C-alpha positions as CSV (number, residue, x, y, z in Angstrom):
1,M,0.2,0.0,-0.1
2,T,1.4,3.0,-1.0
3,N,1.2,6.9,1.4
4,P,-0.5,9.1,-1.1
5,G,1.3,11.8,0.6
6,I,4.6,10.8,0.1
7,A,3.9,9.6,-3.7
8,A,3.0,13.0,-4.3
9,R,5.8,14.9,-2.4
10,I,7.7,12.6,-4.8
11,A,6.2,13.8,-8.1
12,A,6.2,17.4,-7.1
13,A,10.0,17.0,-6.8
14,A,10.5,14.8,-10.1
15,D,11.8,17.0,-13.1
16,H,8.9,15.3,-15.2
17,A,6.9,17.5,-17.1
18,V,3.4,18.3,-16.2
19,E,0.9,19.3,-18.7
20,R,-1.5,21.6,-17.4
21,D,-3.4,25.0,-18.2
22,C,-2.2,28.6,-17.8
23,P,-3.6,30.5,-15.2
24,R,-3.9,33.6,-16.6
25,C,-5.0,33.1,-20.1
26,G,-5.9,29.2,-20.4
27,A,-3.4,28.0,-23.1
28,P,-1.9,24.8,-22.4
29,I,1.8,25.3,-21.0
30,L,4.2,22.6,-19.6
31,T,5.9,22.6,-15.9
32,A,8.8,21.3,-14.6
33,W,11.8,21.7,-12.8
34,A,14.9,21.5,-15.2
35,G,18.1,19.8,-14.2
36,R,18.8,17.9,-11.4
37,T,21.1,19.9,-9.8
38,A,20.4,24.0,-8.6
39,A,17.5,23.4,-11.2
40,L,15.3,25.8,-12.5
41,H,11.5,25.5,-12.3
42,V,10.2,26.1,-16.1
43,T,6.9,27.0,-17.4
44,A,6.9,26.3,-21.4
45,D,4.2,26.9,-23.9
46,A,3.3,23.1,-24.6
47,E,3.3,23.7,-28.7
48,P,7.2,24.1,-30.1
49,I,8.4,27.2,-31.6
50,D,9.7,27.8,-34.9
51,L,13.3,29.1,-35.9
52,A,12.5,32.9,-36.0
53,S,10.6,32.7,-32.4
54,E,13.9,30.9,-31.3
55,I,15.8,33.4,-32.5
56,Q,13.8,36.3,-31.3
57,A,13.6,34.7,-28.3
58,R,17.6,34.6,-27.3
59,L,18.1,38.1,-28.8
60,E,15.7,38.8,-25.8
61,G,17.8,37.1,-23.4
62,R,15.6,34.3,-22.9
63,L,16.3,30.8,-22.4
64,T,14.5,28.4,-25.0
65,W,13.4,24.8,-24.2
66,R,12.8,21.4,-25.6
67,L,10.2,18.3,-24.7
68,L,12.6,14.9,-24.5
69,V,10.5,12.0,-24.1
70,S,11.7,8.8,-23.6
71,T,11.1,5.4,-24.6
72,L,9.1,4.9,-21.3
73,G,7.3,7.5,-22.3
74,V,8.6,10.1,-19.4
75,R,8.3,13.8,-20.9
76,R,11.1,16.0,-19.3
77,I,12.2,19.8,-19.9
78,V,15.7,20.3,-21.4
79,W,17.7,23.5,-22.2
80,R,18.1,23.8,-25.9
81,E,21.3,25.0,-26.7
82,P,21.8,26.8,-30.2
83,L,23.0,23.4,-31.7
84,S,20.1,21.9,-31.1
85,V,17.6,24.2,-33.0
86,P,15.9,22.5,-35.6
87,P,16.0,23.4,-38.9
88,P,13.1,24.8,-40.4
89,R,10.7,22.9,-41.9
90,A,10.3,22.5,-46.2
91,S,7.1,23.9,-47.4
92,R,5.8,22.3,-50.2
93,A,4.6,23.4,-53.4
94,S,1.2,23.0,-54.8
């Protein structure tokens, strides 16, 4: 038998990304503790940003994040390094 109080405390301390709604606007967001030592509490948009938004955020001095999903389905938010920015998607001509 598990203690629900202990299970809740372990889950709250874990670095797993949790999907919830923004308390201000209701948009879907992800929250997590990013990192395991001196972690930052991160709140990020649930939708990925495009390259232009990534560049704009960097120019404004903001950090950007990416969502990693393990083979077991565990989701973690990690700092996105400049080399890990995905290339722009190619558009298809009709």
